[in-house]
C-alpha positions in Angstrom: 7.5 -0.1 13.9 5.5 2.7 12.2 8.7 4.3 11.2 9.9 1.1 9.5 6.7 0.9 7.5 7.0 4.5 6.5 10.5 4.1 5.3 9.6 0.9 3.4 6.8 2.8 1.6 9.0 5.7 0.8 11.6 3.6 -1.0 11.8 3.7 -4.8 9.3 1.5 -6.7 12.1 -0.6 -8.1 12.8 -2.1 -4.7 9.1 -2.8 -4.2 8.9 -4.6 -7.6 12.0 -6.6 -6.8 10.5 -7.7 -3.4 7.3 -8.6 -5.2 9.1 -10.7 -7.8 11.1 -12.4 -5.1 8.0 -13.3 -3.1 6.2 -14.6 -6.2 9.2 -16.7 -7.1 9.3 -18.2 -3.6 5.6 -19.0 -3.9 6.1 -20.7 -7.2 9.0 -22.8 -5.9 6.9 -23.7 -2.8 4.0 -24.8 -4.9 6.3 -26.8 -7.2 7.9 -28.6 -4.2 4.5 -29.4 -2.7 3.2 -30.9 -6.0 6.4 -32.8 -6.7 5.5 -36.0 -4.6 2.3 -36.4 -6.6 4.2 -36.4 -9.9 6.7 -39.0 -8.9 
């Protein structure tokens, strides 16, 4: 498991930014879906 973390940290920063943007977009979608019933 430590080797997996080390390889993930040694990746280029572009991949890290893409993962961060993907996680942020999933959170935005989740928050939108959770607030949707109160808007209808």
